[in-house]
Phi, psi and omega in degrees: 000324181299319180295330178299317180293323178299316179297320178297315179298317179298316179297315179296322178299317179295326181284319191263338184260127177283149181301329182276353182298319178242088185272139178273343180259111183276133179249156175296152182217178178276329183222150163253130180244118178263118178282136186296156173211176188303147170229150182235106178052044176092000179244132179293143173296168178302317180297314179295317179301319178298320177295316180295319179295321178296316178297320179298317177298315179298318179299312181294333178276359175083020179288334177199149182273351183223152180231129171253128177249128185249157172133132181265208182247148167271159178305131179092347179287144175272337185234151174267159177297318179299317179295313181296318180297318179294319177298320178300314181290322177298321178296342179254025170076021170277122182297144179304327181292344179264003185244145167234129185247098177279130189231016184249338190284150178236349182224162183304314181298325177288321175310311185283316180301319184288341179266348181306315179297336181275314185276338180058233181266012181295159174270148182225156168247116179274127178250119177200180181294150181306316179292333185274336188300315180304316180294318180299320179291324176297313180297319178299315178301316180294333179270001179080019179272129176279100189231143163242176185226153173237116183273123174275117183275155180188186180262076186272146179294149178302324180296327177293315177301314181297313181301312182292327177298313179294318179295326177294318177298315178298320179297317179299328178278358178094006178268121182252000000 
C-alpha cells in the first residue's frame, strides 16, 4: 500500500512541477533568500545553520550581493529566526549593509510575502532544504518573485519528504 502512495506522489509531481522549477544550473541573482528554520536561544538549529552556510558560500562565490534572512519568533522566544540568521552571517564577515533581516513571518508563504516590498522585481535564489524547495518555488512564482533555488541536501526523514510533497501539490493548486 505504501508504494501506491509513492507512485501517486510521483505522478502528481510530474503533472504539477515545471521542469525549470528546480533548476540544476544556478544563475547569478540580486538576492539570496534564506528561509527561516528553528533557532534556540539565539543559536541557529542544525537545519538553519546548514541553510545559512549554503547562503554564505553562494554569497562568497558572487552569486548575489545581498542576503535576506527570514523568520519570526515562536511564542516565548527572545530572538527571531531572521535576527539570529543575520547575526550568524555578520559574525562570518557579511557586512550589515548586505543583509536584510525579516523578523515577522512564521510560515513559508509569509517568509516570501514579507520580503516582496524589499526585493521588488529583483531576482532571488531561495535557499532551503531539498524537500522544501519545490513548494517554496511554487509559492514564489505565485507571488510574482523571479526565483531559482538552491537545495540544501541532508539526511531528511521520509515523513518530511512526504509532507512537503503534499504541501507542494496543494500550493500548486492554490492552497496555502
